[in-house]
N, C-alpha and C positions, 0 to 999 in steps of 0.2 A: 711649414707645410700643413695644409689642411687635408684631412683624411675623410673620405666619403665612401659610403656603401656602393657597391656596383649598381644597385637599383637607382640610386640617386644620380650616378654618372650617366646612366642610360637616358635620363630625361634631358640631359644637356649635350650628350655626344653619342655617336654611334659606336658603342663599345661591343666588340666581338671577342670572346675568349679564344685564345690560341688553340688550334686543333693539335692533337698529339701526333707526333711523327710515327712512322711505321715502327721504329725501333722502341719508342716509348709504348706503343700499344702491345708489342710482343713482350716487352719487359714486364708490363702490368700483368699479362696473362701468365707469365712464368711465376711471378710473385703470388698470384692467386692460387696456383697449383701448389706452390711451396708452403703456403699457409697451413695446409693439412697434408704433409708429405706422405703419410702412410695410408691415405685414403685410396681405396681400390677404385679405379675408374675403368669404364668399358672402352675398348678401342673400337675402331670402325671396321666392319667386316669386308675384307678383301676389296678395297675400293678400286684397285687397278683393273678389276674385270668388268666394271660397270661402264655403260656408255656415258659420256660426258653429261648429258641432260640428267640422267638418273643419279649419277654421282653427286651432282650439285645439290640434290634433295635429301642425301643421306643424313640422318640424324639418329642418335642413340642416347637414351637416358643415361644419366650418370657418366657422361664422357668429358674429356677435356673441353670439348666445345661448349658443353652445357655449363661448365664451371665459368668459362669466359662469358657466356650469355647471362649468367645470374648476376654479374657485376654491373651495378647501375652506371658506373663510370664509362665502361666500354659500350654499353647501350647508348648512352648520351653521345658518344663520339661517332656512333653510327652502326654499330653491330646490330644487324637486322634480325638474326635468329641464331639458333644453334645448328643450323644445317651446314653441311661441309661447304657448299658454294658460297654462302654469304660469309662464312669465316675465311675462306681462301681470298675472297675479294677484300675483306676488311683488313686482314693481316697481310695481304699481298704475298700469298703463298703460292709457289708453283706446284704442279701436280707432283713433282718429285719430293719437294719439301713436305707437302701434306701427307703423302704416302709414307715417308720415312717416320714422320713425328706421330702419326695417328693410326696407321693400318694394323690390323690384327695379324697379318702374315709375318710381321716382323716383331711383334710384341706378345702375341697370344690374345686371348679374349679380354683379359683384365691386366692392368699394371698399376703400380703405385703412382700417385700423382707426381712425386719427385722424379720419377723415371720419364714420365711424359714431359716434364719441365726440362729435363736434361736433353731429351731428344729435340725439343724446340730450340733450345740454345744451340745444340750441335748443328742443326740444319739451317739456322737463320743468322748466325753471327758472322758469316762470311769466312770463317776459318775451319769450322768442324765438318762441313758436309763433304769435302773431297777426301779427307783422311778416313772418315767413316765409311764412305762408299769404297774406297780402296780396300779397307779392311774386310768389308763384306765380299768384294771380289776375290780377294785372296783366300778367304775362308771357303768360298764356293769352289774355287780351284782346287784347294787342298782336299775337299770332300769328294770332288769328281775324279781326281787323279787316280785313286784306287780303282774306280770304275773303269777307267780307260786302260789301266794296267791289266785288269781282269779280262777285258774284251780282246786284248791284243797279245795275250800270252797263252 
């Protein structure tokens, strides 16, 4: 078998590198965050209250989005910027997934990179989102139950 460099092959064939799948892109982002797990990163401020056009343009220095955009591999794959809309398109995140993983209302203004990585895993692996959402609903119910008891006693 003869081995040739990719550049040599391109001269005799149309060689296209395989694009990463959604799961591979997400896994790369998680791995980037876990390289420095105690790094404090900024969350995105209350994204659920912004109109969709404004939400797409949100960016914050030293955020999980900037970690992804700093990576040359993800940029080569097509990540256009560290703006929320570009990241949602590139990683194929729903509004709910982006909110759970990145918003300040659930995580505070800053959080460790490892925690953001875990949130991304929870919301995108197909198994973690429903139980986590259920836990939040139960916690919310438990916190409002005393209020209802107070109002009606």
